[in-house]
N, C-alpha and C positions, 0 to 999 in steps of 0.2 A: 504494500500500500504506500502511496506517496505521502510524504510527511507534510502535514499542514503547518507544523512548527517551523520547518525549514523555510517555508513560504511566508512565515510571520502571520499566518492566519489565526494564530492563537492570541494575537494582539499584545505583544509584550509592551509594558508601559514605558513611556519616556522617549520613544524614538521620534526624531524629527522627520520631516518629509525627505530631506537629503539623506539621512541615515537609512531610511527604508529603501530608497533607490539604490544606494550603495550595497546594501545587504542582498538585494535581488540581482545585482550586476547591472541591470537596466530594467526599466518598466515600460511595458507596452503602452504606447500613447497615440495609436492611430486615431482614436476618438477621445477627445479631451474630457467630455463628461464621464465617460466610462473610466478613464484613467483616474479621475478624482475619486470615483467610487472605489477604485482599487486601493487607494490610500485609506479610505474609510474602513474597508474590510480588514486592514492591518493595524488600525489605531483606533482606540476608543476616545481619543481627545483631539486629534487633528481636525481642522476645519478647512473648507475650500480656500478661505483667506490665508491660512498658513501655507498651503501649497502654492498659491499665487504669489505670496511674498518670497518664497524660495525661488520661484521662477523669475520674478522681477529682479531679485538681487543677483541673478546669474549663478546661484548655487546649483540649480537645476537647469538643464538645457534640453530643449526638445529638438531632436535632429534625427537623421537617418542613421539607424544603428544596425543591430543584428538582422540578417536577411534583407537588408535594405528597407526595413520597415521603420516607421516613426516610433521613437522611444523617448522617454525621459532618461537622461544620463546625468550623473553628477559631474560637475565641471572638472573636478580633479581626475576623473576617469576618461576624459575625452581623448587624450593622446593614445592610450593603448587600445581603446575601442576603435578609434579612427584608423589605426594601423592595420586593423583586421577587417574593416568594413568599407574602406575608401576606394573601392574599385568601380570605375564609371562605366564599365562595358554595357551593362543592361540599360543604364540611363541613356547612353548614346544611341542604343537601338530604339528606345522609346521616343527619343527626340526625332529620329528619322521617320518613325511611324506617324508622328504628329506634323511632319513636314517642316521641322525646324532644323535647318542645315546651314553649313558654312564653316569656314576655318576660324571664325572669330567668336565662337559661342561663349567661351569662358570669359574673355574680356567684355563681351556684350552684357552678360548678366551681372558681372561684378561691377561694371561701370554704372549699371542701372541701380544697383543696391548701395554703392559706396556713399557714405555721408548722409544718407537719407533717413536713417532710423527705420523701424519696422514698417513695411509696406504690404498692403493686401495684394492679392492677385490682380484685381482691377487696377490698382495703382501701377503695378509693374507692366500690365498690358499697355497702359498709356505711355509709360516711359520707354518701352521697347518699340513703340511706333510701328506696330504691325508685324514685327519679326516673329512673334510668338503669341498665342492666345490659349486660354483654357488650360488644359493639362500640359500643353507645351511649355507654359510659363513655369509650372511646378517642376517639370523635369529639368528645365534650365537651372532652377535654384538647386535641385538635387545634384546637378553636375558641379556647381560651385561648392556645394557641401562636401562632395567626394574629394575636392581639392583643399578642404579645410577653410573655405572662404565664405560659407553661409551657414546659418542655422535658422530655426523658426523662432519668432518672437511670440509674446503672449497674444491671445485672441483679441480681436477688435470687433465688438458687436457680434460676437460669435463666429467670426471668420478668421482663418489663419493669417498670420503675418510672417514676412520673411525679412531677414536682416543680414547685412554683411557681418561676418564673424569678428572682424577687427573693430567694427563699431560697437558691437554688443558685448564682446568678451575682452576687448582691449588689444587683441592680437589674433591673427589666424590660428586655427587649430593645427598644431604641428604633430605629426604621428610619432609615436614611440619608435626610435630607430632600431632597437633590438627586438626583432620579431619573436625570438624565443621568450624574451621577458614578457612580451604582450600575450603570447599564447599561454604561458604559465599563469598570468593574472586572470585571463579569461576563464580558464578551466578551474582555477581555485575558487573564483567567485561563483561560477556556475554550479560546481559540485556542492558548495556550501548551501546554496539556495534550492537545489533540486535533488532530493533524496527519496528513493534511490534513483540512479541514472546511469547511463552508459555513454561511451564515446559517440555512439550513433545518435543518442539524444542530444548531445552537445552539438554535433554536426547539424542536426535538424534545426535546433534553436538558433545557432549562430550564423548558419549559411556557409560555413567553411567546408571544404572538401573533407571527406571522412578521414583521409590520411593525415591531414593537419589536425583534425580533432583528436585523433589517436595520439599524435605527438604532444599536443597540449595536455592530454590526460596523463601521459607518462611524466610530464614535467611538473605536474601539480601534486601537492600532498593530498592524501585522503582526508576528508573532513571528519571530525569526531561524529559518531552517530548521534542523531537528535534524540531528545528525550521521548519517551513513549507518549504519543498524542492522547490528550484528554478528549472526551466526547465534545463535539463542536458542531454548531449550526451556523452557517454563514451564507449571506446573500452576496455572491460574487458577481461583478459586472461582466458585460461582454468584453471579449479580448483580454480577459484576465490572464496573468502569467501562469496561474495554476492550470489553465486549459491549454495554453500555447507553448509551455516550456519544455515539453517532451515530444518525442516522435509519435508515440502511440497513446491514444486516449482510452483504450479498452480497460485499463486497470481502474479507471474512475467513472467510466460511462458505459452502461450496458448498450451494446450495438442496437438493440431493439429501440432505444430512445434517441439514437444519434441524430436522426433527421429533425427531431424537435429542437435540438440544440444548434445544429448546423443545417438550416433549411435550404441552403443554396444561395447563389448570387452574392457570395462574400459576407452574408449575414451570419453573425454568431450571437446567440441570445444569452442574456444574463442567466446564471444558474443558481440553484439552491444546493449547497453542499451540506451533507450530513455525514459527519465523521470522515470527511475527505472524499466522499462519493457523491456524484451528481444524482439528486433525487427529484429534480424538477427544474422548471425554468420560471422566470419572473419578468415583469416589465413594470414600468411606472409612467404615469402621466402626472406631472407635478410631483407632489409627495404621495400620491395615491399609488399603492403597489398592488398588482394582481399576480397571483401565483398559479401555475399549472403544475400540479404534483404528478409524479409518476407512480405514486402509491401513497401509503400513509406517511405523514410528516409529523415531526415533533412540533411543539408550539414555536411560532416565529415572532411572538409579540416583542421580544427584546430587540431583535434585528430590525423589525419594522419601525420601532420607536427610535432606534439609533439612526436609521436612514433619514427620518424626519428631523432629528437633531442636526445631522450633518448638512442637510439642505436648508436649515434655518426655518423649518415649518413646525408649527405647534402640533 
């Protein structure tokens, strides 16, 4: 069984938003509202304002991380994560598919970002003067990010913003030059937060080739075994690390219910965890939560009350 303690779902007291992200190695942040609820699932005291403060202070950075997917990363960890995820090959292919071509793409996007502060996609479309639109703009920013020259800023009216790394962080992101050191750090962090796991799980989570994942595994120390998990009920958000951090979900999700959690089209529904196993899905409208159980569930009153607390709703 996967350890909910390793994933901090037992909510150890006193952890800051930055400490939670560092303990997880990186936190899935494709969808910011879901990412905020992932902090709630791991802390009984953090508020969205606490997470926002860590983001605004640049302690947390939202950027393309493992698998080329958006994650929250601790600023101190950017060099070794960037060393292992800064490959632009897929981004260049996507740009070509969007019709964004030319030999000047990197200076084009960095010139549009430099000195401007966080800009929305619409802002950038205007500054790019027709060279890229829609997802083409996003892939241009991703190209700059792969070179350590861009990250995402905080949301503006619910929309993503993009910013030159030197403007936001004080300098471009420089990758760790010692690849073995980066691989060791990756596997050390991953193994601490994902128990039990295998090199294949690390490869699936990180996007590294299996051979490099095995090398990283050999370089890293085995973490101490987590304590025996206490009984636990937790409402975990969509895209939570507990669902996406391993190659195989069968240990925590009965294949009979898989389509209820992953209905297709890139949708991943929030889940009800009971002692580390998915026993239902849930959704919310405002602070009103609806639950679809896969069978009998224990009482969810405490979790529902805590979600209302986190969202600032009575």
